[in-house]
N, C-alpha and C positions, 0 to 999 in steps of 0.2 A: 478122559476129557480131549476134546478134539480143540488144541490150543491154536491152531488155526481161525478156527471161524472165530475168534474173539480179539483178532488180529487185523489189520494192524493199529495202534495204540495212536491217536491226534492227543497233540498240545496246541495251544495257541501257535507256537512256531513249529512244531517239531513232527514229525512222522514217526514212528517207531514200526517198525516192518521186518519180518526176516529178512533174512539175506538170501539171495540167488546169487546161482551159479555166475550170472554176470558182474556179481558184484567184488568175483574175485581180485581185479586189477586195485580195486579202490581202498579195498582191504589195504592188500600188500603192500598197498603206498605209504600209510601209516605204520602197520605192523613191522615191516621191516627195518622202520628207524631204531639205533639205539638209546635214543632218548625217549621214545615211547616204551619199549619193554624193558626199561631201567628198573621200572617201579611193578613189572607185571609177574617178578617170580621166574623168569626163564629170558631165553635170550629173543632175539629178535626172529620174526617166523621168515621163513621160504614162502615163494608165493603157491608151491604144493602144502606146505603147512596150512595157508590161510583157506586153499580150494577144499583140501579134507576137513577143516573149521567149520564152512560154511555147509557141507555136505552131510552134518550130523543133523539129524530133523528133531525140531522141536519135541518135548517130551516132557511130563510130569508125574510119573508112576512110580519110580524107584530111586532109590539114595544113587547120586548120580547125573541124573538128569538134569535137563538143561533147556533155558530158553534163552536166544542169543538173538538178539534184534539191532538191526542197521539204524544209525540216528540219522535222519534226513531232512535238513532245516527246509520249511516251505518256500522261503526267502533267502539261500542266504548270502551274506552280509561279504563283501569284497573280499574276496582271497580264503574265501571259507569253500573248501568243495563239497559236491553235491550229497559226499555219502562222509559224514562229517567223523564220523566212529561206531560206536557201539554200546549196546549196556547188556547186561545178562544176570540173570539168575539162577543160579543152579540149587539143586534140591539135595543136601546135605543128610537131614534123617527124616524119613518118611513120617515116621512113628510120631517124633514130636514136633513135624511141621514147622522144620529150622531150613532156613535158606540162607545162599551168601549172595549178595548183591555187589555189582561191579560194573566199572565205564570205564571205557579207554578212546581218546579221540584224538583226528588228528591234529598235529600242533597248527594247524591253520586254524582249526576250529577253535582254541582256549580261549578264554577270557570274554565270551560270548554267554555264559549261562547255560550253553546248553548240556554239557553234564547234570547240573543241578537238574535241569527241569525233566530232562530225560530221565533221572533216578529216582525224581519222585513219580513220575510216572508209571513207570514200573514197578517201585515199590506199593504204591496204589492198586496197582495190577495183582502185586504178588498175595496182598492181605486179603482184598477183596474177592478176585475171580479163582487164585490159586489155594487160596484159604491158609495162608500162613499164619504161624504162630510167633514168629523171629526172624529177622530177618540181621544179619550182620554183615561187616565189610572187615575185608584187612586191607590196612593201609602202610606204607614204606613210611617211618615216622620224618622222611623225609620229603615225602610228597605232600606237601604244604595245600597245592589243589585240590587234591583230594581229601585232607582231613576238612576242609573249608565247607568241600561238597558233602561230607557226611554229617557235622554239625549243623548246615542249613537245612537238613532232612529232620532234623532232632534226636539224632543216635547218639547216642553217650558213650565215650569213650570207657571201654571194659578191661580193658589189658592195654600193657605195654611190655611185649616180648623184646628185650635185651640180645643184641646176636646171636637172633634165630633164622636167619637165612646167609649163605656161604653164595655168592656173586662173583663170580671171576676174581675171584683170590680174596673179596673184600666182607666182611661181617656187615649185614644190616639188621638192622630192628623195625618192628613194627609195631604198629596201634591194631588192637580191634574195637572196633565200633559194634554196638547192636541197638536194637530197635525193637518193641515189641506192636504187636497189632492195637493194641487198644492205645497206646502211646502217640500212634502214625497222627500227625495233624495236628496235635496238642498244642505246638509251639509256636 
C-alpha cells in the first residue's frame, strides 16, 4: 500500500501530514520537555532522536511498522505552534490486524481539542484504509487528558496495569483502552 498517496488527512481544523526533515526543530520543541515525555514511557528526546524518528519512512506491512503524522492546525489559536504535535498508529500484529494509536501535543496546543480531532481522524483512517480490526491505546493512569481522548473516541477501558513501568525510580501504572472497527463511531 502506498501510504503517502492517501495523505495528508484533513479535518475541519487540522491537517495531518507526514513529518519532513524541516520539522525537526518544531518536534524537538515539545519532545524535549519533561512534562511531555512524562507519559510517553521514555525520557525526553534529543534533537538527533527527533531527526531519527522523522527519518523513518511510513510503512504498514509488518509488525512494528507505523504511520507518524504531524498535527498542523489550519488557523492556530494564539500561542499554538504551527506544528501542534503528532499522532501515530503502530502495527502491532499483522495477522490479527491489531494497531496501537497514540498522540502527543506541544503544551501550547493543549486544551483546544486537537488531540481528539486528530486521533479520531487517524482512527477512521486506520479502520477504513489500513484495515485495522482493533485499535488500542496505552495511557498512564495520571494522564487525565489522554484518558478523556480515549473516552471521546468511544474506546473502552480494558485493563488497569498496576505499577507496570519504572520511570526515574518511581512506579507508574497504565490503562489499556481498546476499540473495534465495528464499534467506531457508535457512541
